[in-house]
VMD Tcl script that builds the backbone (N, CA, C; Angstrom):
set m [mol new atoms 297]
animate dup $m
set s [atomselect $m all]
$s set {name element resname resid chain x y z} {
  {N N MET 1 A 94.978 99.876 93.193}
  {CA C MET 1 A 94.507 99.513 91.866}
  {C C MET 1 A 94.366 97.996 91.793}
  {N N ARG 2 A 93.340 97.573 91.107}
  {CA C ARG 2 A 93.119 96.153 90.899}
  {C C ARG 2 A 93.974 95.672 89.725}
  {N N LYS 3 A 94.196 94.352 89.693}
  {CA C LYS 3 A 95.021 93.785 88.619}
  {C C LYS 3 A 94.493 94.182 87.238}
  {N N ARG 4 A 93.191 94.078 87.054}
  {CA C ARG 4 A 92.605 94.397 85.747}
  {C C ARG 4 A 92.886 95.850 85.369}
  {N N GLU 5 A 92.827 96.741 86.344}
  {CA C GLU 5 A 93.095 98.161 86.091}
  {C C GLU 5 A 94.566 98.374 85.732}
  {N N ILE 6 A 95.456 97.640 86.370}
  {CA C ILE 6 A 96.882 97.736 86.048}
  {C C ILE 6 A 97.152 97.180 84.662}
  {N N PHE 7 A 96.601 96.003 84.374}
  {CA C PHE 7 A 96.835 95.369 83.072}
  {C C PHE 7 A 96.302 96.206 81.916}
  {N N ASN 8 A 95.203 96.922 82.128}
  {CA C ASN 8 A 94.586 97.715 81.056}
  {C C ASN 8 A 95.021 99.180 81.051}
  {N N LEU 9 A 95.993 99.525 81.865}
  {CA C LEU 9 A 96.467 100.903 81.956}
  {C C LEU 9 A 97.097 101.354 80.634}
  {N N LYS 10 A 96.667 102.521 80.168}
  {CA C LYS 10 A 97.199 103.084 78.923}
  {C C LYS 10 A 97.967 104.365 79.249}
  {N N TRP 11 A 98.907 104.680 78.383}
  {CA C TRP 11 A 99.736 105.876 78.606}
  {C C TRP 11 A 98.896 107.137 78.698}
  {N N ARG 12 A 97.813 107.221 77.969}
  {CA C ARG 12 A 96.965 108.423 77.997}
  {C C ARG 12 A 96.304 108.631 79.359}
  {N N ASP 13 A 96.265 107.552 80.187}
  {CA C ASP 13 A 95.642 107.626 81.500}
  {C C ASP 13 A 96.591 108.129 82.591}
  {N N ILE 14 A 97.845 108.365 82.221}
  {CA C ILE 14 A 98.855 108.758 83.201}
  {C C ILE 14 A 99.235 110.217 83.017}
  {N N ASP 15 A 99.183 110.966 84.097}
  {CA C ASP 15 A 99.603 112.367 84.094}
  {C C ASP 15 A 100.812 112.467 85.025}
  {N N ILE 16 A 101.984 112.295 84.452}
  {CA C ILE 16 A 103.225 112.321 85.236}
  {C C ILE 16 A 103.412 113.686 85.906}
  {N N GLN 17 A 103.113 114.754 85.188}
  {CA C GLN 17 A 103.325 116.110 85.719}
  {C C GLN 17 A 102.493 116.370 86.979}
  {N N ARG 18 A 101.236 115.979 86.944}
  {CA C ARG 18 A 100.350 116.185 88.092}
  {C C ARG 18 A 100.482 115.064 89.125}
  {N N GLY 19 A 101.069 113.937 88.721}
  {CA C GLY 19 A 101.266 112.826 89.641}
  {C C GLY 19 A 100.027 111.989 89.894}
  {N N PHE 20 A 99.264 111.714 88.814}
  {CA C PHE 20 A 98.042 110.928 88.939}
  {C C PHE 20 A 97.898 109.925 87.810}
  {N N ILE 21 A 97.231 108.821 88.135}
  {CA C ILE 21 A 96.756 107.877 87.126}
  {C C ILE 21 A 95.240 108.001 87.149}
  {N N CYS 22 A 94.653 108.192 85.998}
  {CA C CYS 22 A 93.209 108.338 85.894}
  {C C CYS 22 A 92.613 107.001 85.453}
  {N N LEU 23 A 91.754 106.450 86.294}
  {CA C LEU 23 A 91.075 105.196 85.973}
  {C C LEU 23 A 89.671 105.520 85.495}
  {N N LEU 24 A 89.395 105.150 84.248}
  {CA C LEU 24 A 88.095 105.448 83.660}
  {C C LEU 24 A 87.139 104.269 83.774}
  {N N ASP 25 A 87.681 103.055 83.837}
  {CA C ASP 25 A 86.863 101.848 83.845}
  {C C ASP 25 A 87.112 101.063 85.131}
  {N N THR 26 A 86.572 101.565 86.241}
  {CA C THR 26 A 86.762 100.907 87.534}
  {C C THR 26 A 85.660 99.879 87.773}
  {N N LYS 27 A 85.841 99.072 88.804}
  {CA C LYS 27 A 84.878 98.014 89.126}
  {C C LYS 27 A 83.486 98.584 89.394}
  {N N ASN 28 A 83.416 99.720 90.070}
  {CA C ASN 28 A 82.103 100.306 90.371}
  {C C ASN 28 A 81.642 101.316 89.315}
  {N N GLY 29 A 82.450 101.511 88.272}
  {CA C GLY 29 A 82.051 102.383 87.177}
  {C C GLY 29 A 82.388 103.847 87.358}
  {N N ASP 30 A 82.948 104.214 88.498}
  {CA C ASP 30 A 83.300 105.608 88.757}
  {C C ASP 30 A 84.684 105.933 88.211}
  {N N ARG 31 A 84.848 107.151 87.766}
  {CA C ARG 31 A 86.162 107.654 87.374}
  {C C ARG 31 A 86.951 107.903 88.657}
  {N N GLN 32 A 88.220 107.536 88.637}
  {CA C GLN 32 A 89.026 107.673 89.851}
  {C C GLN 32 A 90.421 108.160 89.496}
  {N N GLU 33 A 90.944 109.086 90.290}
  {CA C GLU 33 A 92.321 109.533 90.143}
  {C C GLU 33 A 93.149 108.936 91.268}
  {N N VAL 34 A 94.203 108.218 90.890}
  {CA C VAL 34 A 95.066 107.559 91.863}
  {C C VAL 34 A 96.383 108.323 91.918}
  {N N PRO 35 A 96.756 108.829 93.087}
  {CA C PRO 35 A 98.040 109.543 93.190}
  {C C PRO 35 A 99.206 108.579 93.049}
  {N N ILE 36 A 100.283 109.049 92.432}
  {CA C ILE 36 A 101.482 108.225 92.304}
  {C C ILE 36 A 102.636 108.928 93.013}
  {N N ASN 37 A 103.462 108.128 93.647}
  {CA C ASN 37 A 104.599 108.698 94.375}
  {C C ASN 37 A 105.839 108.765 93.481}
  {N N LYS 38 A 106.924 109.224 94.033}
  {CA C LYS 38 A 108.170 109.417 93.295}
  {C C LYS 38 A 108.677 108.109 92.677}
  {N N ASP 39 A 108.598 107.012 93.426}
  {CA C ASP 39 A 109.083 105.723 92.927}
  {C C ASP 39 A 108.269 105.231 91.736}
  {N N VAL 40 A 106.954 105.402 91.812}
  {CA C VAL 40 A 106.092 104.998 90.699}
  {C C VAL 40 A 106.379 105.860 89.471}
  {N N LYS 41 A 106.556 107.151 89.685}
  {CA C LYS 41 A 106.884 108.056 88.572}
  {C C LYS 41 A 108.166 107.608 87.879}
  {N N GLN 42 A 109.187 107.305 88.673}
  {CA C GLN 42 A 110.462 106.870 88.097}
  {C C GLN 42 A 110.312 105.567 87.328}
  {N N ALA 43 A 109.535 104.634 87.875}
  {CA C ALA 43 A 109.317 103.351 87.193}
  {C C ALA 43 A 108.576 103.561 85.871}
  {N N LEU 44 A 107.596 104.449 85.855}
  {CA C LEU 44 A 106.844 104.710 84.626}
  {C C LEU 44 A 107.716 105.394 83.574}
  {N N VAL 45 A 108.562 106.298 84.007}
  {CA C VAL 45 A 109.462 106.980 83.068}
  {C C VAL 45 A 110.425 105.967 82.427}
  {N N ARG 46 A 110.858 104.971 83.200}
  {CA C ARG 46 A 111.786 103.948 82.687}
  {C C ARG 46 A 111.094 102.883 81.837}
  {N N GLN 47 A 109.772 102.753 81.968}
  {CA C GLN 47 A 109.030 101.721 81.243}
  {C C GLN 47 A 109.075 101.994 79.738}
  {N N LEU 48 A 109.495 100.998 78.978}
  {CA C LEU 48 A 109.571 101.147 77.514}
  {C C LEU 48 A 108.181 101.178 76.905}
  {N N LYS 49 A 108.010 102.068 75.950}
  {CA C LYS 49 A 106.735 102.153 75.241}
  {C C LYS 49 A 106.790 101.280 74.001}
  {N N HIS 50 A 105.730 100.516 73.788}
  {CA C HIS 50 A 105.610 99.687 72.582}
  {C C HIS 50 A 105.295 100.617 71.413}
  {N N PRO 51 A 105.927 100.415 70.264}
  {CA C PRO 51 A 105.721 101.350 69.142}
  {C C PRO 51 A 104.286 101.420 68.615}
  {N N SER 52 A 103.509 100.350 68.792}
  {CA C SER 52 A 102.153 100.376 68.230}
  {C C SER 52 A 101.077 100.017 69.252}
  {N N SER 53 A 101.408 100.086 70.539}
  {CA C SER 53 A 100.431 99.737 71.563}
  {C C SER 53 A 100.247 100.892 72.540}
  {N N PRO 54 A 99.008 101.158 72.939}
  {CA C PRO 54 A 98.765 102.224 73.909}
  {C C PRO 54 A 98.969 101.770 75.359}
  {N N TYR 55 A 99.181 100.461 75.564}
  {CA C TYR 55 A 99.241 99.909 76.921}
  {C C TYR 55 A 100.601 100.121 77.574}
  {N N VAL 56 A 100.581 100.338 78.882}
  {CA C VAL 56 A 101.811 100.518 79.646}
  {C C VAL 56 A 102.496 99.171 79.857}
  {N N PHE 57 A 101.702 98.151 80.181}
  {CA C PHE 57 A 102.223 96.802 80.408}
  {C C PHE 57 A 101.633 95.891 79.346}
  {N N TYR 58 A 102.492 95.305 78.542}
  {CA C TYR 58 A 102.031 94.581 77.361}
  {C C TYR 58 A 102.869 93.325 77.127}
  {N N ASN 59 A 102.295 92.411 76.339}
  {CA C ASN 59 A 103.034 91.206 75.964}
  {C C ASN 59 A 103.819 91.487 74.679}
  {N N LYS 60 A 104.445 90.480 74.137}
  {CA C LYS 60 A 105.299 90.687 72.956}
  {C C LYS 60 A 104.532 91.195 71.733}
  {N N ASP 61 A 103.202 90.992 71.721}
  {CA C ASP 61 A 102.366 91.466 70.612}
  {C C ASP 61 A 101.794 92.860 70.863}
  {N N GLY 62 A 102.126 93.451 72.013}
  {CA C GLY 62 A 101.619 94.781 72.339}
  {C C GLY 62 A 100.248 94.768 72.981}
  {N N LYS 63 A 99.717 93.581 73.254}
  {CA C LYS 63 A 98.404 93.466 73.890}
  {C C LYS 63 A 98.576 93.447 75.406}
  {N N PRO 64 A 97.551 93.894 76.131}
  {CA C PRO 64 A 97.686 93.913 77.593}
  {C C PRO 64 A 97.756 92.497 78.156}
  {N N PHE 65 A 98.448 92.367 79.273}
  {CA C PHE 65 A 98.500 91.073 79.937}
  {C C PHE 65 A 97.107 90.699 80.437}
  {N N ASN 66 A 96.826 89.398 80.428}
  {CA C ASN 66 A 95.589 88.892 81.028}
  {C C ASN 66 A 95.869 88.354 82.418}
  {N N ASP 67 A 97.026 87.728 82.551}
  {CA C ASP 67 A 97.362 87.077 83.807}
  {C C ASP 67 A 98.880 86.985 83.911}
  {N N VAL 68 A 99.390 87.228 85.086}
  {CA C VAL 68 A 100.830 87.106 85.310}
  {C C VAL 68 A 101.117 86.080 86.399}
  {N N ARG 69 A 100.129 85.259 86.671}
  {CA C ARG 69 A 100.245 84.270 87.740}
  {C C ARG 69 A 101.485 83.402 87.596}
  {N N LYS 70 A 101.706 82.875 86.404}
  {CA C LYS 70 A 102.850 81.982 86.172}
  {C C LYS 70 A 104.175 82.712 86.423}
  {N N SER 71 A 104.319 83.892 85.860}
  {CA C SER 71 A 105.537 84.688 86.042}
  {C C SER 71 A 105.714 85.088 87.496}
  {N N PHE 72 A 104.609 85.431 88.144}
  {CA C PHE 72 A 104.644 85.832 89.546}
  {C C PHE 72 A 105.129 84.681 90.429}
  {N N ILE 73 A 104.623 83.481 90.170}
  {CA C ILE 73 A 105.024 82.299 90.935}
  {C C ILE 73 A 106.498 81.994 90.727}
  {N N VAL 74 A 106.966 82.079 89.480}
  {CA C VAL 74 A 108.385 81.847 89.192}
  {C C VAL 74 A 109.258 82.861 89.920}
  {N N ALA 75 A 108.864 84.137 89.885}
  {CA C ALA 75 A 109.641 85.188 90.569}
  {C C ALA 75 A 109.687 84.942 92.077}
  {N N LEU 76 A 108.562 84.522 92.652}
  {CA C LEU 76 A 108.532 84.229 94.085}
  {C C LEU 76 A 109.472 83.077 94.430}
  {N N LYS 77 A 109.441 82.024 93.606}
  {CA C LYS 77 A 110.309 80.864 93.859}
  {C C LYS 77 A 111.780 81.244 93.750}
  {N N LYS 78 A 112.121 82.016 92.725}
  {CA C LYS 78 A 113.515 82.428 92.541}
  {C C LYS 78 A 113.984 83.331 93.684}
  {N N SER 79 A 113.052 84.030 94.307}
  {CA C SER 79 A 113.389 84.937 95.406}
  {C C SER 79 A 113.253 84.269 96.774}
  {N N ASP 80 A 112.893 82.986 96.778}
  {CA C ASP 80 A 112.680 82.243 98.029}
  {C C ASP 80 A 111.622 82.902 98.916}
  {N N ILE 81 A 110.583 83.441 98.293}
  {CA C ILE 81 A 109.481 84.050 99.031}
  {C C ILE 81 A 108.332 83.050 99.077}
  {N N ILE 82 A 107.799 82.825 100.273}
  {CA C ILE 82 A 106.683 81.892 100.421}
  {C C ILE 82 A 105.474 82.609 101.018}
  {N N ASN 83 A 104.302 82.043 100.759}
  {CA C ASN 83 A 103.035 82.574 101.300}
  {C C ASN 83 A 102.833 84.053 100.988}
  {N N PHE 84 A 103.052 84.427 99.756}
  {CA C PHE 84 A 102.868 85.817 99.332}
  {C C PHE 84 A 101.857 85.846 98.197}
  {N N HIS 85 A 100.921 86.787 98.242}
  {CA C HIS 85 A 99.872 86.885 97.229}
  {C C HIS 85 A 99.843 88.294 96.644}
  {N N PHE 86 A 99.363 88.386 95.416}
  {CA C PHE 86 A 99.310 89.659 94.703}
  {C C PHE 86 A 98.562 90.725 95.500}
  {N N THR 87 A 97.518 90.320 96.216}
  {CA C THR 87 A 96.713 91.293 96.960}
  {C C THR 87 A 97.508 91.978 98.068}
  {N N VAL 88 A 98.638 91.417 98.465}
  {CA C VAL 88 A 99.476 92.045 99.480}
  {C C VAL 88 A 99.955 93.415 99.006}
  {N N PHE 89 A 100.217 93.553 97.697}
  {CA C PHE 89 A 100.624 94.851 97.149}
  {C C PHE 89 A 99.543 95.891 97.402}
  {N N TYR 90 A 98.308 95.520 97.125}
  {CA C TYR 90 A 97.167 96.426 97.279}
  {C C TYR 90 A 96.991 96.801 98.744}
  {N N THR 91 A 96.975 95.809 99.617}
  {CA C THR 91 A 96.809 96.048 101.041}
  {C C THR 91 A 97.973 96.865 101.596}
  {N N GLY 92 A 99.188 96.540 101.174}
  {CA C GLY 92 A 100.359 97.276 101.624}
  {C C GLY 92 A 100.311 98.726 101.214}
  {N N PHE 93 A 99.882 98.987 99.987}
  {CA C PHE 93 A 99.740 100.370 99.520}
  {C C PHE 93 A 98.745 101.133 100.384}
  {N N LEU 94 A 97.599 100.520 100.646}
  {CA C LEU 94 A 96.568 101.185 101.454}
  {C C LEU 94 A 97.089 101.513 102.845}
  {N N MET 95 A 97.756 100.535 103.444}
  {CA C MET 95 A 98.259 100.747 104.797}
  {C C MET 95 A 99.340 101.825 104.833}
  {N N GLN 96 A 100.204 101.819 103.827}
  {CA C GLN 96 A 101.307 102.783 103.807}
  {C C GLN 96 A 100.818 104.200 103.523}
  {N N ASN 97 A 99.780 104.329 102.722}
  {CA C ASN 97 A 99.369 105.657 102.274}
  {C C ASN 97 A 98.133 106.228 102.955}
  {N N PHE 98 A 97.350 105.402 103.608}
  {CA C PHE 98 A 96.086 105.922 104.141}
  {C C PHE 98 A 95.835 105.624 105.616}
  {N N LEU 99 A 96.681 104.858 106.244}
  {CA C LEU 99 A 96.471 104.562 107.670}
  {C C LEU 99 A 97.502 105.232 108.527}
}
mol reanalyze $m
mol bondsrecalc $m
mol representation Tube
mol addrep $m
């Protein structure tokens, strides 16, 4: 999943029972079902829902995040991680699940 797809993810797009996230607004315009594993399911179940927002990941106003670059950089520094980029998550997922 691309960052924009993650940031705009809504609870209605997630089917925990079937184990899929349905992406309606992808980069190429196609509808896509993304399988989720046990760890993702557990993380989604633990994620707090905003009382007035449909988004899974939201800011204090219930609006979707636009960018997490600043927070991501701070987390990397606190973890003493260097030379790591957000796209590594995407590439790592592909390699772990499809190669």
